[in-house]
C-alpha positions in Angstrom: 0.0 0.0 0.0 1.4 3.4 -1.0 0.4 6.7 0.4 1.3 6.4 4.0 4.2 8.8 3.7 4.1 12.6 3.2 6.6 15.4 3.1 9.6 16.6 1.1 12.5 16.9 3.6 10.5 16.3 6.7 8.7 13.0 6.0 6.2 11.3 8.2 5.0 7.7 7.8 2.1 6.5 9.8 1.4 2.8 10.4 -1.1 0.5 12.2 -4.8 -0.3 12.2 -7.7 0.7 14.3 -8.1 -2.7 15.9 -4.5 -3.9 15.6 -1.9 -3.9 18.4 -1.0 -0.2 17.9 -0.8 2.8 15.6 2.3 5.0 15.3 4.5 7.3 13.2 8.0 7.5 11.9 9.3 11.1 11.5 12.3 11.2 9.2 14.3 14.3 8.5 13.6 16.0 11.8 16.7 18.1 12.8 19.0 17.1 15.6 19.3 19.1 18.8 15.8 19.7 20.2 14.8 18.6 23.6 12.0 16.0 23.3 10.2 13.6 25.5 6.7 12.0 25.8 5.6 14.9 28.0 5.8 17.2 25.0 3.4 14.9 23.0 0.9 13.9 25.7 -1.0 17.3 25.8 -1.7 16.9 22.1 -2.8 13.3 22.4 -5.1 14.2 25.3 -6.9 16.7 23.1 -7.6 14.0 20.5 -8.2 11.0 22.6 -11.7 9.6 22.9 -13.9 9.1 25.9 -13.5 12.5 27.6 -16.9 14.0 26.9 -20.4 13.1 26.0 -19.8 14.7 22.6 -17.3 11.9 21.6 -17.2 8.1 21.3 -17.3 6.0 24.5 -14.1 4.2 23.4 -11.7 5.3 26.1 -8.0 4.9 25.5 -5.1 6.7 27.3 -3.3 7.2 23.9 0.1 7.2 25.7 2.9 7.9 23.3 6.1 6.0 23.5 9.3 7.3 21.8 11.3 4.3 20.5 14.0 5.9 18.5 15.5 9.2 17.4 16.0 10.7 20.9 19.1 10.2 23.1 19.5 11.7 26.5 16.4 13.9 25.9 17.6 15.4 22.6 16.7 14.6 19.0 19.6 13.0 17.2 18.6 13.5 13.6 17.7 9.8 13.2 14.1 8.8 12.4 11.9 9.4 15.4 9.5 6.5 16.0 6.5 7.0 18.2 4.2 4.1 19.2 0.6 4.4 20.5 -0.9 1.1 21.7 -4.5 0.3 21.1 -6.0 -0.7 24.5 -9.8 -0.5 24.1 -10.7 -2.4 20.9 -14.2 -4.1 20.8 -13.6 -6.0 17.6 -16.7 -8.1 18.1 -18.9 -5.0 17.6 -17.9 -5.2 14.0 -18.5 -8.8 13.2 -21.8 -7.9 11.4 -19.8 -5.8 9.0 -17.6 -8.7 7.7 -19.6 -9.0 4.5 -21.4 -5.7 4.5 -20.4 -2.2 3.2 -21.1 0.7 5.5 -22.7 3.8 3.8 -20.4 6.8 3.9 -17.3 4.8 4.8 -14.3 3.6 2.7 -15.4 -0.1 3.1 -16.5 -0.5 -0.6 -13.8 1.5 -2.3 -11.0 -0.1 -0.2 -12.3 -3.6 -1.0 -12.6 -2.7 -4.7 -9.0 -1.4 -4.7 -7.3 -4.2 -2.7 -9.7 -7.1 -2.8 -9.4 -7.4 1.0 -10.4 -5.2 3.9 -10.2 -5.0 7.7 -13.9 -4.8 8.7 -12.9 -4.1 12.3 -13.4 -0.3 12.3 -12.0 0.2 8.8 -8.3 -0.6 9.4 -6.1 2.1 7.8 -9.2 4.1 6.8 -10.2 4.6 10.4 -10.0 7.9 12.2 -7.8 6.0 14.7 -4.9 6.6 12.3 -4.9 10.3 13.1 -3.5 9.6 16.6 -0.2 9.0 14.8 -0.5 12.3 13.0 -1.1 14.2 16.2 2.0 12.7 17.8 4.1 13.9 14.9 2.3 17.3 14.9 3.2 17.8 18.6 6.9 17.3 17.8 6.7 19.7 14.8 4.7 22.3 16.7 7.3 22.4 19.5 10.0 23.2 17.1 7.9 25.8 15.3 7.3 27.5 18.7 11.0 28.1 19.1 10.8 30.1 15.9 7.9 32.2 17.1 5.4 30.3 14.9 2.1 29.3 16.5 -0.5 26.9 15.0 -3.9 27.0 16.7 -7.4 25.9 15.6 -10.9 25.9 17.0 -14.4 24.6 16.2 -16.1 27.3 14.2 -19.4 25.5 13.9 -21.2 22.3 14.5 -24.4 21.6 12.7 -26.4 24.8 12.7 -24.5 26.4 15.6 -21.8 28.9 14.8 -19.3 30.3 17.3 -17.8 33.7 17.6 -14.1 33.9 18.3 -13.1 36.7 20.8 -9.5 37.8 21.7 -9.2 34.9 24.2 -10.3 32.3 21.6 -7.4 29.9 22.2 -7.9 29.6 25.9 -11.7 29.4 25.7 -11.7 26.8 22.9 -9.2 24.6 24.9 -11.7 24.4 27.7 -15.0 23.6 26.0 -16.1 20.1 25.1 -16.9 21.1 21.6 -13.6 23.1 21.0 -15.7 26.2 20.4 -14.2 29.6 21.5 -17.7 30.7 22.6 -19.2 29.4 25.8 -22.8 30.1 24.8 -22.4 28.5 21.4 -20.7 25.5 23.1 -23.8 24.9 25.2 -26.1 25.2 22.2 -23.9 22.8 20.2 -23.9 20.3 23.1 -27.7 20.3 23.1 -27.9 19.8 19.4 -25.3 16.9 19.6 -27.3 15.3 22.4 -30.5 15.5 20.4 -28.9 14.2 17.3 -27.3 11.3 19.2 -30.7 10.3 20.8 -32.1 10.1 17.2 -29.3 7.8 16.2 -27.8 10.4 13.9 -24.7 12.5 13.6 -23.4 16.1 12.8 -20.6 17.8 10.8 -19.0 21.2 11.2 -16.2 23.5 10.4 -12.7 23.9 12.0 -10.8 27.1 11.6 -7.0 27.2 11.9 -4.8 30.3 12.3 -1.0 30.2 11.9 0.9 33.2 13.1 4.6 34.1 12.8 5.2 32.4 9.4 7.8 34.4 7.5 7.2 35.5 3.9 8.6 33.2 1.2 7.4 29.7 2.1 6.0 27.6 -0.8 6.8 27.4 -4.4 4.7 29.1 -7.2 3.6 26.2 -9.4 2.8 22.7 -8.2 4.1 23.1 -4.7 2.2 26.1 -3.6 1.9 26.5 0.1 -1.9 26.6 -0.1 -1.8 23.5 -2.2 0.3 21.7 0.4 -2.0 22.7 3.2 -5.0 21.7 1.1 -3.5 18.3 0.5 -2.7 17.9 4.2 -6.3 18.8 5.2 -7.9 16.6 2.5 -5.8 13.7 3.7 -7.8 13.8 7.0 -10.6 11.3 6.3 -13.8 13.3 7.1 -12.7 16.6 5.4 -14.8 17.5 2.3 -13.8 21.1 1.7 -11.0 23.6 2.5 -10.8 27.4 2.3 -7.8 29.7 2.5 -8.5 33.3 3.5 -11.9 34.4 2.2 -12.3 31.2 0.3 -15.7 30.9 -1.4 -16.5 34.5 -0.5 -13.8 35.7 -2.8 -15.8 34.4 -5.8 -18.7 36.7 -5.1 -16.8 40.1 -4.8 -14.9 42.3 -7.1 -11.1 42.5 -7.5 -11.1 45.9 -5.9 -12.7 44.4 -2.8 -10.7 41.2 -2.7 -7.2 42.6 -3.3 -5.2 43.3 -0.1 -3.6 46.8 -0.3 0.1 46.8 0.6 1.6 49.2 3.1 4.8 50.0 4.9 5.1 48.2 8.2 8.2 49.1 10.2 11.2 48.1 8.1 9.1 45.8 6.0 6.0 45.4 3.9 2.5 44.5 5.2 -1.1 44.4 4.1 -4.0 46.5 5.2 -6.4 43.5 5.0 -5.9 39.7 4.7 -8.5 38.4 2.3 -5.7 36.2 0.8 -5.3 34.4 4.1 -1.6 34.9 4.3 -0.7 33.3 1.0 -0.2 35.1 -2.4 0.7 33.2 -5.5 1.2 30.0 -3.5 3.9 31.7 -1.3 3.4 33.0 2.3 3.3 36.8 2.5 4.2 37.1 6.2 0.6 37.7 7.4 -1.5 35.3 9.5 -2.4 32.2 7.5 -6.1 31.4 8.0 -7.9 28.3 6.7 -11.2 26.7 7.3 -11.8 22.9 7.1 -15.3 21.5 6.4 -15.9 18.1 8.1 -18.8 15.8 7.2 -21.1 14.1 9.7 -19.8 10.9 11.3 -20.9 8.2 8.8 -21.3 5.5 11.6 -24.9 6.1 12.8 -27.4 3.8 14.5 -30.2 4.7 12.1 -31.2 2.0 9.8 -29.6 2.4 6.3 -29.8 0.7 3.0 -26.6 -1.0 1.7 -25.3 -4.2 0.0 -23.3 -7.3 0.9 -20.2 -8.5 -0.9 -22.4 -10.8 -2.9 -24.2 -7.7 -4.2 -27.5 -8.6 -2.4 -29.4 -5.7 -0.8 -29.7 -5.5 3.0 -30.4 -3.1 5.8 -27.8 -2.0 8.3 -27.8 -0.5 11.8 -24.2 0.3 12.8 -23.3 -1.0 16.2 -20.4 -0.1 18.5 -19.0 3.1 19.9 -18.8 6.1 17.6 -18.5 9.9 17.8 -21.8 11.7 17.2 -19.6 14.5 15.7 -16.0 14.2 14.7 -15.2 17.9 14.8 -14.1 18.5 18.4 -11.5 15.7 18.3 -10.4 16.7 14.8 -9.3 20.2 15.8 -5.9 19.1 17.0 -5.6 16.8 13.9 -5.9 19.9 11.7 -3.4 21.8 13.9 -1.0 18.8 13.6 -1.2 18.5 9.9 -0.6 22.3 9.5 2.4 22.1 11.8 3.9 19.2 9.8 3.3 21.1 6.5 4.7 24.4 7.7 7.9 22.9 9.2 8.5 20.9 6.0 8.1 24.1 3.9 10.6 25.9 6.2 13.2 23.2 5.6 12.6 23.2 1.9 12.9 27.0 1.8 16.4 27.0 3.3 17.8 26.0 -0.1 15.7 28.5 -2.2 18.5 30.9 -2.8 22.3 30.7 -3.3 22.7 33.5 -0.7 20.7 31.4 1.8 23.0 28.4 1.3 26.1 30.6 1.6 24.9 32.2 4.8 24.1 28.8 6.3 27.6 27.6 5.6 29.2 30.9 6.7 30.3 32.0 3.3 30.2 35.6 2.0 27.5 36.6 -0.5 
């Protein structure tokens, strides 16, 4: 199976299945010399792990990361960093009814058509469980970005019909609400809608907004490797994501150029913009402004309402999905979005070091 590795200089490879012994990640190309321990990763894992609130699945796992390589005496060595997260709460028997049945909205059918075999226990590699490995890698990358003054933070912008407003303290507030919303009132309304939906055997989708600050101008390449293309690919690689916007996104299609263009202005010793409709990226290259993207997440496809489907033998049947599932994926996916953004930005930074001859000369102490 190809497609489990991403990145140019910083490469991450995830492995493992939802109901196997473990999931994990190998981070290759991470620089030597950063202090790193499991304590740096655990806060990120805690934000993604299931079983904490009524808005998530009842599957309750500690998601404790274990660094197996790439760190010596508390410092990264430049060798591949392998992080293992053991599965400890699998109820594989819940999925026995799915051995020969394809779940609507899932990758069951397409995976089977591609490979001729599939792991019916939660979807195997197609399961959201795989994102635990991404979050472990994202925590490592985010720590290094922090030393450069770059912050990656996301929040739940909406769930179902409930939209949140983000105030100045949106990071702190969103970290302390079950839904990940930066708005206490909207959080309560969303919890009510989730509870109602769950009681009806149904699920909800929503929107995640991510803001990346401190990114220097110049990241990304202007043709196939645009920074917004890289971020878009990273977001679409998250299983439930169906749409991504950068900056004004869809709204830009409904206004005139005179409204959408960001006027340049002098800002200290550099150049800035008076507005940020572009979302921090122009021509596929970061412009030094805040990078803003929105990610649209579909409703959880595993629902307890009866649905029409087919068996492997092409016979029609009805299915009621059993087991423990999130009534809404969005709150736990917030940190997954952050992690994929952090991985993408760090890789872009490393690639950008070789963009100019002068940059290479300065790195090696030579004169321009």
